[in-house]
C-alpha positions in Angstrom: 78.6 -19.2 -71.2 75.8 -19.3 -68.6 72.8 -21.6 -69.2 70.3 -20.6 -66.9 66.9 -22.2 -67.2 63.5 -21.9 -65.5 61.3 -24.9 -65.5 57.7 -24.2 -64.6 55.7 -26.9 -62.8 59.1 -28.6 -61.8 58.1 -29.9 -58.3 56.7 -33.2 -59.6 56.3 -35.7 -62.5 57.7 -34.7 -65.9 58.9 -31.2 -64.8 60.9 -32.7 -61.9 62.6 -35.1 -64.2 63.3 -32.4 -66.8 65.0 -30.2 -64.1 67.1 -33.0 -62.8 68.2 -34.2 -66.2 69.0 -30.5 -67.3 71.0 -30.1 -64.1 73.0 -33.2 -64.8 73.8 -31.9 -68.2 75.3 -28.8 -66.9 72.4 -26.3 -66.8 71.8 -23.9 -63.9 68.3 -24.8 -62.9 65.6 -22.8 -61.3 62.4 -24.6 -60.0 59.0 -23.1 -60.2 56.0 -24.5 -58.2 52.6 -23.5 -57.2 51.4 -25.4 -54.2 53.8 -28.4 -53.9 56.5 -26.7 -51.8 57.8 -30.0 -50.1 58.3 -31.7 -53.5 59.8 -28.6 -55.0 62.4 -28.5 -52.3 63.2 -32.1 -52.8 63.6 -31.5 -56.5 65.9 -28.5 -55.8 68.1 -30.7 -53.5 68.5 -33.2 -56.4 69.5 -30.2 -58.6 72.4 -29.0 -56.5 70.2 -27.0 -54.1 68.7 -25.0 -57.0 66.6 -21.9 -56.1 62.8 -22.4 -56.0 60.1 -19.8 -56.8 56.4 -19.9 -56.1 53.7 -18.4 -58.3 50.2 -19.2 -59.5 50.5 -19.1 -63.2 46.8 -18.5 -63.9 47.4 -14.8 -62.7 49.6 -12.5 -64.9 50.6 -10.3 -61.9 52.0 -13.4 -60.2 53.9 -14.4 -63.4 55.4 -10.8 -63.6 56.4 -11.1 -59.9 57.8 -14.5 -60.6 60.1 -13.4 -63.3 61.2 -10.4 -61.4 62.2 -12.5 -58.6 64.1 -15.0 -60.9 66.0 -12.2 -62.5 66.8 -10.6 -59.1 67.9 -13.9 -57.3 68.9 -16.2 -60.1 69.9 -13.8 -62.9 68.5 -13.1 -66.4 67.3 -16.2 -68.2 68.9 -17.9 -71.2 66.2 -20.6 -71.4 62.7 -21.3 -70.4 60.8 -24.7 -70.3 57.1 -24.1 -70.0 56.0 -27.3 -68.4 53.3 -26.3 -65.8 49.8 -27.5 -67.0 46.3 -28.6 -65.7 44.5 -31.6 -66.8 40.8 -32.6 -66.2 38.3 -34.8 -67.8 34.7 -34.0 -68.8 32.1 -35.0 -71.3 32.2 -32.0 -73.5 28.5 -30.9 -73.0 29.2 -30.8 -69.4 32.0 -28.4 -69.5 31.4 -25.2 -67.7 33.0 -21.8 -68.2 34.9 -22.3 -64.9 36.1 -25.7 -66.2 37.3 -24.1 -69.5 39.0 -21.2 -67.8 40.6 -23.5 -65.2 42.5 -25.3 -67.9 43.2 -22.4 -70.4 44.3 -19.9 -67.7 47.5 -22.0 -67.1 47.9 -24.2 -70.2 47.6 -21.3 -72.8 47.3 -17.9 -71.1 49.9 -18.5 -68.4 52.2 -20.2 -70.9 52.0 -17.1 -73.2 52.8 -14.7 -70.4 55.6 -16.7 -69.2 57.0 -16.6 -72.7 56.6 -12.9 -72.8 58.4 -12.2 -69.6 61.2 -14.7 -70.4 61.7 -13.3 -73.9 62.0 -9.8 -72.4 65.0 -10.9 -70.4 66.4 -13.0 -73.3 66.3 -10.1 -75.7 68.5 -8.1 -73.5 71.0 -10.8 -73.7 70.7 -11.2 -77.4 69.7 -14.8 -77.4 67.5 -17.4 -75.8 65.6 -20.7 -76.1 62.1 -21.4 -75.1 60.4 -25.0 -75.1 56.8 -25.4 -74.6 55.5 -28.7 -73.3 52.4 -29.6 -75.3 50.8 -32.9 -75.5 49.6 -35.7 -77.7 46.2 -34.2 -77.0 47.3 -31.1 -78.9 47.7 -33.3 -82.0 45.0 -35.8 -81.7 41.5 -35.3 -80.5 40.3 -36.9 -77.3 36.5 -36.8 -76.7 36.5 -36.4 -73.0 39.3 -33.8 -73.0 38.0 -31.2 -75.5 39.1 -28.1 -73.4 42.4 -29.7 -72.7 43.1 -30.6 -76.4 42.1 -27.1 -77.4 44.5 -25.5 -74.9 47.5 -27.8 -76.0 46.7 -27.3 -79.7 46.6 -23.6 -79.0 50.1 -23.9 -77.4 51.6 -25.6 -80.5 50.3 -22.6 -82.5 51.5 -20.2 -80.0 54.9 -21.8 -80.3 54.9 -21.3 -84.0 53.7 -17.9 -84.0 56.4 -16.8 -81.3 59.0 -18.5 -83.2 58.4 -16.0 -86.1 57.8 -13.1 -83.6 60.9 -13.6 -81.5 63.3 -14.6 -84.3 66.2 -14.3 -84.8 67.4 -13.9 -81.2 65.3 -16.4 -79.6 64.2 -20.0 -80.8 60.8 -21.4 -79.7 60.0 -25.1 -80.0 57.5 -27.5 -78.6 57.7 -31.1 -77.2 54.4 -33.2 -77.1 54.6 -36.2 -74.8 52.5 -39.1 -75.4 51.7 -41.6 -72.6 54.1 -41.1 -69.7 53.1 -43.2 -66.8 53.6 -42.3 -63.1 50.9 -43.4 -60.6 48.1 -43.0 -63.2 47.6 -46.3 -64.9 43.8 -46.4 -65.8 42.0 -48.2 -68.7 42.3 -45.1 -71.0 46.1 -45.2 -70.6 46.2 -48.8 -71.2 44.3 -48.5 -74.4 46.6 -45.8 -75.7 49.7 -47.9 -74.7 48.3 -50.9 -76.7 47.8 -48.5 -79.7 51.2 -47.2 -79.4 53.6 -48.5 -82.2 56.5 -48.9 -79.7 54.2 -50.9 -77.5 55.1 -49.3 -74.2 54.6 -45.9 -72.3 57.2 -43.4 -72.6 59.8 -42.5 -69.9 59.9 -38.9 -68.4 63.7 -39.0 -69.2 62.8 -39.4 -73.0 60.8 -36.1 -72.7 63.8 -34.4 -70.9 66.0 -35.6 -73.8 63.8 -34.0 -76.2 63.7 -30.8 -74.3 67.5 -30.8 -73.9 67.9 -31.3 -77.7 65.9 -28.1 -78.3 67.8 -26.2 -75.7 71.1 -27.1 -77.3 70.2 -27.4 -81.0 71.3 -25.0 -83.6 69.2 -21.9 -83.3 68.2 -22.3 -86.9 65.8 -25.0 -85.6 62.7 -23.0 -84.4 59.0 -23.3 -84.6 59.2 -27.1 -84.5 57.1 -29.7 -82.8 58.7 -32.9 -81.5 56.2 -35.7 -80.4 57.7 -38.0 -77.9 54.9 -40.6 -78.3 56.3 -43.9 -79.5 54.6 -43.2 -82.9 51.0 -42.9 -81.5 50.3 -39.5 -83.2 50.9 -41.5 -86.5 48.1 -43.9 -85.8 
């Protein structure tokens, strides 16, 4: 049985680790990137010379082209991990239309159309798995990230609605990371870590484990949200 998976935004950070961990667990991995070609090539090398695909996920024609190329060069998808996202911080009364669209065009609109294109391929095969990477910001409100929180909360509800719409052939679930530190270690992150019951930041490998769970769990598990946040969403 083939297990072909496309991970969007897989050149760096959490997406990169998800791709590497899924490759280690026996998945055939395809890497999507937008502008980080050098990093995408490095990730691909660590995934057994996996194929890489470029697209701007804020534009639906680019998404359609991406999935057409994936199907032609990689094969019809069994799984999709919607990881690509944008993140900015603004005081809410200063958010412009452009700021709002910058976030939502990828985090919500782009995620939906990636789901749509992937599901069309999966339905032909009679089965499939989709995992959407949301955020603790989709569960808890952050005052300086109103637009981001709205996009990630929307992604959680999109997951639930698609789980109903695409059943029984395709399961759709969501993973919501908490504080996962890379190079960013500012005061806000430190405050969140101190408030986390587990008293530490999460590891990207822990997010990858949650993704792997949904990609291999019984298909009867669908429409679910798994927070990988050390219990912070419970505070």
